N, C-alpha and C positions, 0 to 999 in steps of 0.2 A: 504494500500500500504506500502511496506517496502523500507526504504531508501537504504539499502545494495543492494537490488535487482535492483534498478534504477542505482546505481553506477556501478554495475556489468554489466548491459546491455550496458551502455555507454562505459565502459572499454573494452568490447568485440566488440565494433563497431556498435552496433544496433542503429537505429534511434529511438528517443524517441517520444512518442505521446503527445498530448496536456495535458492529465491528469497527466502524469509523470513529465512533465516540470513544470506545475503549482504546483504540489505537492512539488517539490524541492524549487521553489521560495517562495511559501507561508510558507513552513515549516521553512526555514532558516530565513525568515523575522520575523516570530513569535517567534523564539528562540527554536523551537522544534527539529530542526536539528542542532547539534553542529558544531563548527568550523572545527573539524578534519574530519567530514564526508563531509562537503561542500568542504573542501580542496581536498579531494580525488575525489569528483565529478568534480571540476574544472580541476584537473590534467587529468582526463579521457577525458574531453572535449578538453583540450589542445592537447592531443595526437591523439584522434580519430576524432576530429572536429565535426561540426554540419552541416547538409544540410541547404538549404535556408529556408525550411518550419520550421525546428527546430529553426533557428535563428529568424525568424519572430515571432514565438510563445514565445520564450524567451524574446524578446523585449516587446511584448504585455503584458506579465504577470509581468515583472519588472515595466513597466509603470503603470499598474493597482494595484501595491502593495501599492500605496499611493494616494495622492490627485493630481488633475490636476489644475494648476493655471489658473484662469480666468483673462486674461489681456484685456478684452473687454473695460475696463474703460480707457485704454490708447488710445489716439487719433492717427490715422494713422496706417500704416502697420508695425508691430513689426518684426524686423529682428534679429535673434540670430546667432552668429558666434561661431564655435567650432573647436579647433585644436586637432588632435590626439596626440599631445604632441611631445616634442623634447627638445633639449638642447639649452638653451638661448631663448626659444620662449616666448616673452613677447608681442605678437601682439595684444592681447585683450586690453592692456593698451594704445595702439596707434590707432588701427583700430576702436575701440569702440568710443572714442571721435571724431575721424575724421568723422565717419559715422554720429554721432549725429550732428556734425557741418553742414553736408549736409542735415539735416532735417529728418533723419531716427530715430525714437524712438528706443533706445537700452535698452531693459529690459533683462539683462543677469544674469543668475545664473551659478556660477562656482564652481569648486571643489578645494580640497587641493591636494598636490603633490602625484603623483603616480610614485615612482621611483627616478630618478636622482636628480631632483630639486623640489622646491616648485611649486604648482599650482598657478593659478591666485589669489586665496584667500590668499595664503601664501604671495605672492608678495605684495598685497594690505595691508596685515597685517604688513608690514615693515614701512608703513606710520603711524607716531605717531597719535593715536586717531581714526584711520579709523575703522568704524564699518561695518562689513559684515553681521551681524545678524540684519535684518531689517524686520519689520512687513509688511505684504502684502500691506495694504492700503498706508503705507508710501512709499513703493517701487513704487507703481503705481503713487502716487502723485509726487514723485521725477522725474520720467520719463516724466510725463506731463509738469512739470515746467522746468526742466533742460535739458531734452532730453536723459538722460542716467543715469542708476544705475547698479552697479555690486554687487551682493550679494552672500552669500554662499548658496549652496544647503541645504535646510532645511530637517529635518527628515521626513517631510510629503510628499516630492517629491521623488518618486521612492526610498523608503527606502530600498528595496531589493538591488538596485544598490549601495547605500551608504555602506551597509555591505559587499557586494561582492567586490566592488571597493577596500576597505581596505584590504581584504583578498588576492586578486590577487597580490597586491603589495609585499606581503611577502611570496608568495608561487610559485614564478616564473611562473605565469600563465597570465602575462600581455598581451603578444604579440600573441593573438589568434584572428582570424577573427571574429568569432561569439561572443566572449566575448567583444571585442572592440565595435562591432556594437551594441549589446544589451545595453551596458553601455552608449554609447554616445546617441543613439536614444531614449532610454527609458526616459532619462532626458530631451532631447530636445522636445519630443512629449508631455511630462507632463508639460513643462515650459510655454506653452501658446503662444509662438510667432507664427506669421503668416507665416514666411519664415525662412529658415535655410541655412546658408552658412557653408560648411565643408572644413577645411584646412587639407588635408590628407598628412602626411609626408611620404617620402620614403628615404631610405638610411641606413647607418650603425648606425645612432642614432635614428632611428624610429622603431615603432612596425613592420611596413612593410619594409623589407629590399630592395625589388626591386620595380621598377615602375609598373611591372605587378601585384604584390601583392597589391600595393597601389590602383591601378585602380580597382581591384576586390572589395576591401573594399569600395572604394568611390561609385562605381555603386550600390552596395548592400544598402548602407546607403541612397543614393539618391532615390532608388526604395522604400525603407521603408517609407521615408519621404513623397514622393508623394502619396503613398498608403493611408496615413493618411490625405491627403488633404493639405499638406504643400508644398509651392513652395520651392524647394530644389535644390541646385547646389553645386558642389565640385571643389576645387582646389587641384591639386597634386603638392606639393612643395618639394624641396630638403632638406635633413637632413643628408648630409655626412660630414658636419662640423658644429660647433655651429652657431646658427643664431645670428648675431650681434657679439659684443665683450664681453658682460657681461653674466656671468652664476652665478646665485645666486640671492636671493630675493631683498634685498636692492640695490644691484648693477644693477639689471634689471630695477627697478623703476627709478633709476638715468638715465639709458640709454634711457628708454622710454621718459622721459622728454626731453632729448637731441634730440631725433628724432622729437618730437612735436615742438621743437624749430627750426627744419630744419637742425640740426647739427649732426645727428646720422650716424652710419655706413650705407654704401650703401645697403647692402642686407636686413637688417631689415626695412630700410626706404622704399625700393621698395616693399617688400612683404606686409607691413602694408598698404601702399597706395592702392595696388591692392585689398586687402581684403576689405578695407573701400569702395572702388569704386564699388565692386560687391555687397556689402551691400546696397549701394545707388541705384543700379540697381534693386535688389530684392525688395527694399522699394518703387520702382516706383518714385524715385527722379531723375533718369537718364534713358534715352531711351535705352542705351546700356551699357554693362560693361565698355567699353573704355571711354565713356562719364563720367561715374561714377568715374573712376580712375583719369581723368583730374580734376574733381570737388574736389575729396579728396585731391589731391596734392595742389590745390589752398587753401583749407581750412587749411592745415598745414602751407603753406607759409605765409598766412595772419594772423596767430595766433589764428584763430577761434577754431581749434581743441585743442590747448593748453588751451584755455579758458574753453572748455567743460570738460577737465580733471580737471581743477581747480574747476569748479562747482560741479563735482562729489565728489571730495575730501572734499570740504567744506560741502556739503549736508550730507555726511556720517560721519561727525565728525572729519575728518582728519585735520592735520595742513597744510594749503596751503602754508606756508612759505617754505616748502621743494622744491617748484618749483624754487624759487630764491636762496635757500641755501640748497643744497642737503646734506650738512654736518649734517643736523638735522636728517637724516636717520640713522639707526643703523650702527655703525662703528666697524670694526674688531679690536681685541686686538693684533693679530699677523699676520705677512705676510712673505712669501718667494717669491723669484724671480727665474724664469726659463729663462736661457740665451741660445742663439744659441751657439752650440759647434763648428760650422764651417760656412764658407761662403756658400751661395747657395740660392735656392728658396724654399719656403715652399710648399712641395708636398702634405702633408696631415696633417690635424688636426682632428683625428678620433673622430667623435661626441660621440659615445657611450663610449669610453674610457675617454673622457673629462667629460662626464656625471658622470661616476663612480668616477672620481677624485673629482668632485664637491660634490658628496655624501660623500666622505671621509672627506671633509672639514667641514661637518655639514649642508650643504645647502639642502640636501635631506634626506629622511628617509630610513633606512635599515629595521626597524620594524615599524608596524603601530602605536605603542605607542610612538615612538621617537619624541622628540621636535626638531624643526628646528632652527638652528642658523641663524637668519635673516640677519646678517652681513657677513656670510661666503660665499665663492664662488671664482670664477676665473675671472680675467679681461685680455682679450687678447689684445696684442699690435700689433700682426701680424695676417694675414689671409692667406688662401691658395692662392698662386700666388705671394705673396709679397717676395721681395728679402731681405736677411738678411746678416749681417756680423757677424763673430765670436764675441761674447760678447753682441750682441743686445738683448734687453729684448723681449722675445716672450710672456710671460704672468706673472702676479703676482697672488699669491694664498693667500686667506684671511680666517681667522677663529680665534678660541679661543685657540685651543690646537696645539702646535707646532709639536707634534708627529703625529697628524692627518694630518697636512699640509705636513709633510715629506712623509707620505703614499700617499697623493694626488700627490706630486711631482714625485714619482716613476711611478705612473700611467700616468702622463703627458709625461714623457720621452718616454713611449711606444706609446703615441698617436700622437706625432709630428714627421714627417719625412721631412728631408731637401734634396733636389735634386740638382745636379750640373747643371741641365738643366731647362729652363723656363717651367712653368706648366700652363695649361689652367684650369679655374674653371668650374664646372658643371653649367648648366643653373639653375636658381632659381625656376622658375615655369615650370613644365613639361607639364601640361595639365589642361584644364578647362572642367568639365563635367556638361552640362546643361540638 
């Protein structure tokens, strides 16, 4: 089989067969197909799309490109949670411990950043000493003992996705239905959990811009999960403005701690409790999702969820003192302040533009080999719907390089709109698909 022929067929809009898809996945994983050819293939897929059968096959072969984790040694129903990504999305750091406090074993494998900001593993890397490279038996032991562990995706789990994931980030092929589905579900199916909760974002800061696109993605992923014998459900949540107030790795860890203390921003607190509650439902610790959400809120309120976060940090070599003293997290060397230029109501904080701004600070990657500045990012003091007076602080921008911060500031100026009239916020959770 010829790589150029496969690229050409997809470029011209043909549906690929199982042999062709397997050839591309296996060839790239083995190093026989170079980056430049796989980039061309991904771009062809981006523009021509894949039908449902192609997507199912792509997911299957990406899953089969490596090992499948055996979590049978963990007691109880293991529930995994995955978000399709967004700006300021640190829900794993909150929902995971809250679900664990409800009695759900959380054995989660996460990735590094794809685009604007760091991924969950990058965020955890902001905690001094925290180890995300953990041997499988230690991983299983920690979940049995503490109820939760979050580790990095190893090279043995869907290695095809690991390579393709990094390449998509730098070839503008991130936001494609089939590529997102295969990336998410290949890892989830290989990671060994019994049930999967998907948080599918929609809006200007998400892969899926509209609710209709998000619903299509969610239903496809739920279908693939169930076809593989996994109890799967999805939440469609809003990403038209950053989630919470913190954007950037250390800043998001700090905010997650505040949420677990019961003091965090309303939106990230609400969504995290909802996700934790649905995990409790999938893990059969609650009879209904609603009961699970009530349970999760109680576990946050009584400090049980924060204790699970502490347990995870300690077990994985991190410094638990960060919970009482967040100044131990990485600190930025420089900062700029963005002020309101007139009185009014915040009409828009465009999530994608704010994400690009955070990338400019160093909080995200422009190239796959880039190092993230763990202290960099943006801290919002106002959200959509808030009234401001001229001179009020809307956000602060953090990083190492003042020129990069100035570039971020210009992006933020385009992201924030102030209206003379009151503004209503979008609903946070649009739909739940069971």
